VMD Tcl script that draws the C-alpha trace (Angstrom):
set ca {
  {-15.41 -96.92 59.14}
  {-18.25 -97.41 61.65}
  {-16.64 -100.71 62.66}
  {-13.31 -98.92 62.98}
  {-14.95 -96.69 65.61}
  {-15.58 -99.81 67.67}
  {-12.01 -101.00 67.34}
  {-10.94 -97.51 68.44}
  {-12.70 -98.00 71.78}
  {-11.22 -101.48 72.23}
  {-7.83 -100.11 71.26}
  {-7.94 -97.33 73.86}
  {-8.56 -99.97 76.53}
  {-5.76 -102.20 75.31}
  {-3.12 -99.53 74.73}
  {-3.74 -97.41 77.82}
  {-3.71 -100.23 80.39}
  {0.11 -100.72 80.50}
  {0.54 -97.09 81.52}
  {-1.85 -97.53 84.44}
  {-0.31 -100.65 85.96}
  {1.67 -98.83 88.64}
  {-1.41 -96.96 89.89}
  {-3.59 -100.08 89.68}
  {-1.07 -102.16 91.63}
  {-0.79 -99.49 94.32}
  {-4.54 -98.98 94.69}
  {-5.44 -102.68 94.67}
  {-2.41 -103.75 96.78}
  {-0.86 -106.12 94.24}
  {2.52 -106.14 92.51}
  {3.02 -104.55 89.08}
  {3.68 -108.03 87.65}
  {0.36 -109.25 89.08}
  {-1.48 -106.21 87.74}
  {0.07 -106.97 84.34}
  {-1.77 -110.27 84.31}
  {-4.95 -108.30 83.64}
  {-3.63 -108.19 80.06}
  {-2.95 -111.94 80.12}
  {-6.43 -112.73 81.45}
  {-8.09 -110.56 78.81}
  {-6.13 -112.31 76.08}
  {-6.91 -115.83 77.28}
  {-10.60 -115.03 77.74}
  {-10.78 -113.60 74.22}
  {-8.99 -116.61 72.73}
  {-11.19 -119.18 74.44}
  {-14.44 -117.25 74.16}
  {-14.57 -116.41 70.49}
  {-15.06 -119.91 69.00}
  {-17.91 -120.54 71.43}
  {-19.53 -117.15 70.77}
  {-19.20 -117.55 67.00}
  {-20.82 -120.99 67.12}
  {-23.71 -119.82 69.28}
  {-24.24 -116.80 67.02}
  {-24.71 -119.08 64.00}
  {-26.61 -117.24 61.29}
  {-27.50 -114.32 63.54}
  {-27.36 -110.85 62.05}
  {-23.75 -109.68 62.45}
  {-25.08 -106.23 63.40}
  {-26.76 -107.82 66.43}
  {-23.66 -109.81 67.32}
  {-21.27 -106.89 67.23}
  {-23.79 -104.67 69.05}
  {-24.18 -107.25 71.81}
  {-20.40 -107.60 71.95}
  {-19.93 -103.89 72.52}
  {-22.64 -103.98 75.20}
  {-20.83 -106.81 77.01}
  {-17.57 -104.90 76.72}
  {-19.34 -101.92 78.29}
  {-20.55 -104.00 81.25}
  {-17.05 -105.39 81.78}
  {-15.54 -101.91 81.75}
  {-18.05 -100.71 84.38}
  {-17.00 -103.59 86.63}
  {-13.35 -102.67 86.16}
  {-13.87 -98.98 86.78}
  {-15.97 -99.54 89.91}
  {-14.35 -102.75 91.19}
  {-13.10 -102.38 94.79}
  {-10.80 -105.41 94.64}
  {-8.39 -106.96 92.18}
  {-10.71 -109.98 91.82}
  {-13.62 -107.75 90.77}
  {-11.47 -105.90 88.25}
  {-10.24 -109.24 86.93}
  {-13.83 -110.46 86.49}
  {-14.66 -107.28 84.60}
  {-11.64 -107.90 82.39}
  {-12.97 -111.34 81.47}
  {-16.45 -110.02 80.57}
  {-14.93 -107.18 78.54}
  {-12.75 -109.70 76.68}
  {-15.75 -111.81 75.71}
  {-17.50 -108.70 74.41}
  {-14.42 -107.68 72.47}
  {-14.24 -111.16 70.95}
  {-17.82 -110.95 69.71}
  {-17.20 -107.54 68.17}
  {-13.70 -107.54 66.79}
  {-13.41 -110.93 65.11}
  {-16.78 -110.44 63.39}
  {-15.68 -107.02 62.14}
  {-12.59 -108.54 60.51}
  {-14.58 -111.46 59.10}
  {-17.07 -109.10 57.45}
  {-14.22 -107.08 55.94}
  {-12.55 -110.23 54.63}
  {-15.73 -111.53 53.01}
  {-16.71 -108.23 51.36}
  {-13.30 -107.17 50.05}
  {-11.90 -108.54 46.75}
  {-8.70 -110.56 47.19}
  {-6.44 -107.85 45.79}
  {-7.72 -105.34 48.37}
  {-8.24 -107.66 51.34}
  {-5.18 -106.58 53.30}
  {-6.20 -102.95 52.94}
  {-9.73 -103.82 54.14}
  {-8.22 -105.45 57.24}
  {-6.08 -102.36 57.72}
  {-9.16 -100.11 57.64}
  {-10.76 -102.09 60.48}
  {-7.44 -102.01 62.32}
  {-7.23 -98.24 61.80}
  {-9.42 -97.79 64.86}
  {-6.80 -99.45 67.03}
  {-4.00 -97.44 65.49}
  {-5.88 -94.19 66.00}
  {-6.53 -95.22 69.60}
  {-2.81 -95.65 70.07}
  {-2.15 -92.09 68.92}
  {-5.13 -90.22 70.41}
  {-6.56 -92.51 73.07}
  {-3.37 -93.24 74.97}
  {-2.36 -89.65 75.77}
  {-5.98 -88.75 76.56}
  {-6.38 -91.78 78.83}
  {-3.13 -91.23 80.68}
  {-3.74 -87.51 81.12}
  {-7.13 -88.29 82.60}
  {-5.43 -90.91 84.79}
  {-2.97 -88.34 86.07}
  {-5.82 -85.94 86.92}
  {-8.49 -88.32 88.23}
  {-6.70 -91.63 88.73}
  {-6.82 -94.87 86.80}
  {-10.51 -95.29 87.52}
  {-11.18 -91.97 85.81}
  {-9.53 -93.33 82.69}
  {-11.65 -96.48 82.77}
  {-14.83 -94.45 83.27}
  {-13.87 -92.48 80.18}
  {-13.60 -95.75 78.23}
  {-17.04 -96.68 79.61}
  {-18.43 -93.47 78.11}
  {-16.78 -94.17 74.75}
  {-18.09 -97.74 74.74}
  {-21.61 -96.50 75.52}
  {-21.45 -94.12 72.55}
  {-20.13 -96.88 70.26}
  {-22.84 -99.30 71.42}
  {-25.51 -96.68 70.66}
  {-24.17 -96.17 67.14}
  {-23.86 -99.89 66.47}
  {-27.43 -100.46 67.67}
  {-28.73 -97.98 65.11}
  {-29.02 -98.04 61.36}
  {-25.40 -97.13 60.68}
  {-24.20 -100.74 60.36}
  {-25.70 -102.77 57.48}
  {-27.51 -106.01 58.23}
  {-25.41 -109.05 57.29}
  {-25.22 -112.76 57.99}
  {-22.31 -115.13 57.50}
  {-22.45 -118.88 56.84}
  {-23.26 -120.74 60.05}
  {-20.72 -123.25 61.32}
  {-20.90 -125.71 64.16}
  {-18.23 -126.24 66.78}
  {-17.43 -129.49 64.97}
  {-16.76 -127.50 61.78}
  {-14.46 -125.19 63.69}
  {-12.58 -128.05 65.29}
  {-12.31 -129.80 61.91}
  {-10.12 -126.96 60.73}
  {-7.63 -127.97 63.38}
  {-6.80 -131.17 61.47}
  {-5.81 -129.20 58.37}
  {-1.99 -129.14 58.64}
  {-1.60 -125.96 56.58}
  {-4.05 -123.97 58.72}
  {-2.78 -125.43 61.99}
  {0.79 -124.38 61.28}
  {-0.35 -120.88 60.31}
  {-2.45 -120.57 63.46}
  {0.53 -121.66 65.55}
  {2.56 -118.80 64.10}
  {-0.36 -116.43 64.75}
  {-0.23 -117.49 68.39}
  {3.41 -116.45 68.61}
  {4.11 -113.69 66.12}
  {3.01 -110.78 68.35}
  {4.33 -112.23 71.62}
  {7.81 -110.59 71.53}
  {6.40 -107.09 71.12}
  {3.73 -107.57 73.78}
  {6.34 -108.88 76.19}
  {7.73 -105.33 76.18}
  {4.65 -103.19 75.57}
  {2.64 -104.80 78.37}
  {5.31 -103.52 80.77}
  {6.19 -100.23 79.07}
  {6.17 -98.49 82.44}
  {8.95 -100.81 83.65}
  {10.88 -100.47 80.37}
  {11.15 -96.67 80.65}
  {11.39 -96.83 84.43}
  {15.12 -97.58 84.21}
  {15.96 -94.30 82.48}
  {13.10 -92.26 84.02}
  {12.11 -93.85 87.33}
  {8.72 -92.83 88.65}
  {7.97 -90.43 85.79}
  {4.35 -90.44 84.63}
  {5.33 -88.20 81.70}
  {7.90 -90.76 80.56}
  {5.27 -93.50 80.53}
  {2.90 -91.25 78.58}
  {5.56 -90.47 75.97}
  {6.58 -94.11 75.70}
  {3.07 -95.34 74.96}
  {2.33 -92.41 72.67}
  {5.51 -93.10 70.72}
  {4.70 -96.79 70.40}
  {1.17 -95.89 69.33}
  {2.45 -93.47 66.71}
  {4.58 -96.27 65.29}
  {1.62 -98.62 65.24}
  {-0.46 -95.98 63.43}
  {2.25 -95.42 60.82}
  {2.65 -99.16 60.33}
  {-1.08 -99.57 59.85}
  {-1.07 -96.89 57.16}
  {1.76 -98.63 55.28}
  {1.22 -102.34 55.76}
  {-1.95 -102.72 53.68}
  {-0.18 -101.36 50.62}
  {2.89 -103.57 51.17}
  {0.90 -106.71 52.04}
  {-1.19 -106.42 48.85}
  {1.98 -106.16 46.71}
  {4.51 -108.44 48.38}
  {4.39 -111.98 49.72}
  {3.31 -112.12 53.35}
  {5.95 -114.58 54.59}
  {9.00 -112.41 53.74}
  {7.33 -109.43 55.42}
  {6.73 -111.46 58.57}
  {10.26 -112.88 58.69}
  {11.78 -109.46 58.16}
  {9.52 -107.98 60.83}
  {10.48 -110.62 63.38}
  {14.17 -110.21 62.61}
  {14.06 -106.44 63.03}
  {11.95 -106.78 66.20}
  {14.52 -109.14 67.67}
  {17.43 -106.79 66.95}
  {15.49 -103.81 68.31}
  {14.54 -105.63 71.51}
  {18.12 -106.84 72.02}
  {19.39 -103.28 71.69}
  {17.38 -102.32 74.76}
  {19.91 -104.14 76.92}
  {22.18 -101.15 76.20}
  {19.82 -98.36 75.11}
  {17.40 -98.76 78.02}
  {19.71 -96.61 80.14}
  {18.72 -93.57 78.04}
  {15.19 -92.38 77.52}
  {15.25 -91.08 73.92}
  {16.88 -94.21 72.42}
  {14.34 -96.30 74.33}
  {11.57 -94.27 72.71}
  {13.08 -94.94 69.29}
  {12.98 -98.69 69.92}
  {9.37 -98.52 71.10}
  {8.44 -96.54 67.99}
  {10.00 -99.19 65.77}
  {8.24 -101.98 67.66}
  {4.95 -100.14 67.12}
  {5.51 -100.14 63.35}
  {6.41 -103.81 63.42}
  {3.23 -104.66 65.34}
  {1.17 -103.76 62.26}
  {3.67 -105.31 59.86}
  {3.39 -108.64 61.66}
  {-0.36 -108.61 62.27}
  {-1.93 -107.86 58.87}
  {0.20 -110.14 56.61}
  {-0.26 -113.08 58.98}
  {-4.00 -112.46 58.97}
  {-3.92 -112.43 55.17}
  {-2.05 -115.78 55.09}
  {-4.67 -117.45 57.27}
  {-7.62 -116.07 55.30}
  {-6.10 -117.19 51.99}
  {-5.39 -120.69 53.34}
  {-8.91 -121.05 54.74}
  {-10.60 -121.42 51.36}
  {-14.32 -122.16 51.82}
  {-13.99 -121.80 55.59}
  {-11.88 -118.65 55.47}
  {-14.15 -116.75 57.86}
  {-13.86 -119.56 60.40}
  {-10.08 -119.69 60.01}
  {-9.92 -115.93 60.46}
  {-11.93 -116.11 63.68}
  {-9.56 -118.73 65.06}
  {-6.67 -116.54 63.97}
  {-8.07 -113.74 66.13}
  {-8.11 -116.09 69.08}
  {-4.52 -117.09 68.39}
  {-3.43 -113.44 68.28}
  {-4.73 -113.05 71.80}
  {-3.00 -116.25 72.86}
  {0.20 -114.56 71.67}
  {-0.66 -111.47 73.69}
  {-1.15 -113.68 76.75}
  {2.14 -115.49 76.11}
  {4.06 -112.24 75.74}
  {2.50 -110.58 78.78}
  {2.85 -113.75 80.83}
  {6.54 -114.19 80.00}
  {7.14 -110.50 80.59}
  {5.54 -110.75 84.02}
  {7.78 -113.67 84.96}
  {10.90 -111.89 83.72}
  {9.97 -108.68 85.54}
  {9.21 -110.49 88.81}
  {12.28 -112.73 88.80}
  {15.02 -110.95 86.85}
  {14.08 -107.27 86.67}
  {13.13 -104.78 83.97}
  {16.60 -104.76 82.41}
  {16.02 -108.33 81.17}
  {12.76 -107.61 79.35}
  {14.57 -106.58 76.14}
  {16.85 -109.63 75.93}
  {13.92 -111.92 76.72}
  {11.86 -110.36 73.90}
  {14.82 -110.72 71.51}
  {15.23 -114.40 72.34}
  {11.51 -114.98 71.87}
  {11.55 -113.16 68.50}
  {14.41 -115.38 67.31}
  {12.50 -118.49 68.37}
  {9.30 -117.37 66.62}
  {11.23 -116.49 63.46}
  {12.72 -119.99 63.37}
  {9.29 -121.55 63.86}
  {7.68 -119.35 61.19}
  {10.40 -120.17 58.69}
  {10.54 -123.87 59.50}
  {6.79 -124.45 59.32}
  {5.87 -122.14 56.42}
  {3.42 -123.95 54.10}
  {4.53 -121.62 51.28}
  {8.04 -123.09 51.34}
  {6.77 -126.66 51.18}
  {4.41 -125.76 48.32}
  {7.30 -124.16 46.41}
  {9.47 -127.25 46.88}
  {6.69 -129.49 45.59}
  {6.22 -127.23 42.57}
  {9.93 -127.39 41.74}
  {9.98 -131.18 42.14}
  {6.95 -131.70 39.87}
  {7.80 -132.87 36.30}
}
mol new
graphics top color blue
foreach p $ca { graphics top sphere $p radius 0.5 }
foreach p [lrange $ca 0 end-1] q [lrange $ca 1 end] { graphics top cylinder $p $q radius 0.2 }
display resetview
């Protein structure tokens, strides 16, 4: 639960940012689509940084690694909160992402190693509970502070939370632990394992449709409630509530049912929900219902896919899981990047259809590349 406190702080940062994009763009004299690339930059920095950080950390005490990660995240947040220009804020975003990579992926790896196989998905869900709680409590708090003291006030609040988390993590509350050291060559060797590569490819895509919409939640609700800060607050709170509910449910389901059917069903429902926005986006309450559903599906897609990768990793499961974390952030970058292009060139009313099309594409890829299906065919063909 101490590690979940860290993911809570990271979650507040991630969930609250979409609701601040309009204010950030106005204050820093950039477009909303450009401001949205702060999410993309964070995701890419996380994805590229983690394998390097994990290799350099080697057999270092994981308590030290996650503590240093939270400290780096803190420094990055200070740069963002105080940055006078978009470039400075962007640099802070990169530093914060590297800190988040050091913290978050190690937290999940520790949970995966310690938990027995039959409870692994629930262990992942406990670590993820911090993010889900951030979605419910952190988002409204952050946006209310933003309305009172501006977007910088929100970021300074996250700085304070990160400082408190870093202090706790530096103390005796986190047990000392080391994980098997791996070289960069070991990590790259995983990339020639066809089963793991195909799973990581799906991890890089599975969250992209939802993030295409959530990264630009202010634009999504702006059609039915233009210029309303309250509407943005309710939209993100509703999505966060869905994410929290999904997190509470998915561990139980993922430990009892096969992961692939859960993922395929989640992508299918996400695609239908996103497509419905082309009509429902004209009304605020139906839009909230869609965002709530997408929040639930975010957890449903994340935990089972993580479980698939860990199970396929075998002796290098912790390494595979770390790469999976990077791929999740690649998916975030893909979704936010595509959303920014759609918003800039076609308008907010096309965000839903674009997310639906992307969900259909990812579903086809997940189904067509599933190692489980090939293994089942081989089993049936065996004498």
